[in-house]
C-alpha positions as CSV (number, residue, x, y, z in Angstrom):
1,M,0.1,0.0,0.1
2,P,1.3,3.5,-1.0
3,R,2.1,5.6,1.8
4,R,0.5,9.2,2.5
5,R,2.2,12.2,1.1
6,L,2.4,14.4,3.9
7,V,1.9,18.1,3.1
8,G,2.9,21.2,5.3
9,I,5.9,24.1,5.5
10,S,8.8,22.7,3.0
11,C,11.8,24.4,2.9
12,P,11.9,26.9,-0.4
13,V,15.8,26.3,-0.5
14,C,16.3,22.6,-0.4
15,S,12.3,21.6,-0.4
16,K,12.7,19.6,2.8
17,L,8.9,18.9,4.4
18,V,9.8,21.0,8.3
19,L,6.3,20.7,9.3
20,P,3.4,18.5,8.3
21,L,0.2,20.1,8.3
22,D,-3.2,18.8,8.2
23,E,-5.8,20.1,5.6
24,S,-7.1,23.0,7.8
25,G,-3.1,23.9,8.3
26,C,-2.8,22.7,12.0
27,I,0.2,20.4,12.9
28,L,-0.4,16.7,12.6
29,D,-1.0,15.0,16.0
30,G,2.3,13.5,16.8
31,Y,4.5,15.5,14.8
32,E,7.1,18.3,15.6
33,M,9.2,20.4,13.4
34,S,12.1,19.3,12.1
35,P,14.1,22.5,10.8
36,C,16.4,22.2,7.9
37,R,19.8,24.3,7.7
38,H,18.2,26.9,5.8
39,Y,15.5,27.7,8.8
40,I,16.2,30.8,10.6
41,G,13.0,31.3,12.2
42,M,9.3,32.0,12.3
43,A,6.4,34.4,13.3
44,I,3.0,33.9,14.4
45,D,-0.1,36.3,13.7
46,G,2.4,38.9,12.8
47,D,4.2,39.5,16.1
48,V,7.8,40.0,16.6
49,P,9.6,36.7,15.2
50,D,11.3,34.0,17.1
51,M,14.7,33.4,15.5
52,Q,17.4,30.8,15.6
53,V,20.7,31.4,17.3
54,G,22.6,33.7,15.2
55,F,19.6,35.6,13.7
56,E,18.3,37.1,17.1
57,D,19.1,40.7,15.5
58,L,16.0,40.2,13.2
59,S,13.7,40.3,16.4
60,R,16.1,42.7,17.9
61,A,15.7,45.2,14.5
62,M,12.0,44.7,14.4
63,K,11.4,45.8,17.6
64,L,13.6,49.0,17.3
65,I,11.9,50.2,14.4
66,G,8.4,49.0,15.7
67,H,9.3,51.3,19.0
68,Y,10.7,54.2,17.0
69,M,7.6,54.5,14.7
70,E,5.0,54.1,17.5
71,A,6.4,57.0,19.4
72,H,4.3,60.1,19.7
73,E,5.8,61.4,17.1
74,P,8.5,59.4,14.7
75,D,10.8,61.3,11.9
76,E,9.6,58.6,9.3
77,G,12.3,60.5,6.8
78,A,14.9,60.0,9.5
79,V,13.9,56.3,9.4
80,A,14.1,56.1,5.8
81,A,17.3,57.6,5.9
82,A,19.1,55.2,8.7
83,L,17.4,52.1,6.8
84,A,18.4,53.2,3.2
85,D,21.7,51.7,2.9
86,H,20.4,48.3,4.5
87,V,17.1,47.8,2.8
88,P,16.1,47.9,-1.0
89,D,12.9,50.0,-0.5
90,P,13.1,51.8,3.2
91,A,9.6,54.1,1.6
92,A,7.7,50.9,0.8
93,L,8.7,49.7,4.4
94,L,7.2,52.9,6.3
95,K,4.4,52.7,3.8
96,A,3.2,49.4,5.2
97,V,3.5,50.4,8.7
98,E,1.6,53.5,7.9
99,D,-1.6,51.3,6.5
100,A,-1.3,48.7,9.0
101,G,-0.9,50.6,12.1
102,G,2.4,49.2,13.2
103,L,4.8,47.1,11.8
104,W,4.0,43.5,10.8
105,A,6.4,40.8,10.7
106,E,5.7,39.9,6.8
107,D,5.9,43.6,6.0
108,W,9.6,43.4,7.2
109,F,10.4,40.3,6.1
110,A,9.2,41.4,2.4
111,C,12.1,44.3,2.5
112,L,15.0,41.9,3.2
113,P,16.1,40.1,-0.1
114,E,17.9,37.3,1.5
115,V,15.0,36.0,3.2
116,E,12.3,33.4,1.8
117,S,9.2,33.3,3.8
118,V,6.3,30.7,4.2
119,G,3.2,31.6,5.1
120,N,0.2,29.0,6.8
121,S,-2.9,29.9,7.8
122,W,-4.6,27.5,10.2
123,D,-8.3,27.1,11.3
124,G,-8.5,24.4,14.3
125,G,-12.7,24.8,14.1
126,A,-12.8,26.7,17.4
127,C,-12.6,30.3,19.0
128,G,-8.9,31.1,19.1
129,C,-7.8,28.1,17.3
130,N,-6.7,30.1,14.2
131,G,-4.1,32.4,13.1
132,T,-1.2,32.4,10.8
133,S,2.3,31.6,11.0
134,C,5.1,32.8,8.8
135,F,8.3,30.5,8.8
136,L,11.9,31.9,7.3
137,F,14.5,30.7,5.4
138,A,17.9,31.5,3.7
139,S,20.3,29.8,1.7
140,A,24.2,29.6,3.5
141,P,25.3,32.5,1.7
142,N,22.4,34.9,2.4
143,Q,22.3,33.8,5.9
144,R,25.7,35.4,6.2
145,K,24.6,38.5,4.2
146,L,21.5,38.7,6.2
147,V,23.5,38.6,9.8
148,K,25.6,41.6,8.3
149,R,22.5,43.4,6.9
150,L,20.6,43.3,10.2
151,A,23.4,44.4,12.2
152,G,23.6,47.7,9.9
153,I,19.9,47.8,10.6
154,C,20.1,47.8,14.2
155,E,23.1,50.2,14.8
156,A,21.3,52.9,12.2
157,V,17.9,52.5,14.0
158,E,20.0,53.2,17.4
159,R,21.4,56.0,16.1
160,L,18.6,57.9,15.4
161,P,17.5,60.7,17.7
162,P,14.7,60.4,20.1
163,P,11.2,60.9,18.7
164,S,9.7,64.2,19.5
165,P,7.3,64.4,22.3
166,S,3.8,65.5,21.1
167,E,2.1,68.4,22.8
168,E,-0.9,67.3,24.5
C-alpha cells in the first residue's frame, strides 16, 4: 500500500518538509518541526519573530523600528534615511507600517532580499484556534549577508535621534 504523502511547510531552498500539516493548516498530531539548515525563524500572527541562534538581530531590528515608529511623533524621513543603505525600498516598508498601523512581520520580511518566507494559515475549528504563521528560510550565502544587514540596521536605528514628544 502506498504511503500517504505529507503536506505542510517545506523549505523553499532545499524542499525538505519541515512541518507536516493537515488540511486545516494545523500541525499533525504526533509530529514536531524538523527544521533544515536553511530555517532561520518564524513569526505567529504578524508578531515579532522567534529566531534561531545567530539571527536574533532580526527580532531586535523589528522591535527597534516598531518602537521608534510607535512613538508620539516619529521622524519617518529619518527612519527612511537610516534604512536607506540597508533595505532596498525603505519607503515601501514605512508605507506598510503606516497602512497597517504598526510593523507586521510579513512586511518586515518582504523588505529583506535574503529571506524567503513561507506563510501558513490554520483553522482549528474553535474560537481562538486559528491564526497565521510565517516561516523564514535563507540559503547559507544569504544567511551570512542577512547577519551583516541586520547588524547594520540595528546600528542605524539605534543612532536615530529620539522622537519628538507630542504636545498634549
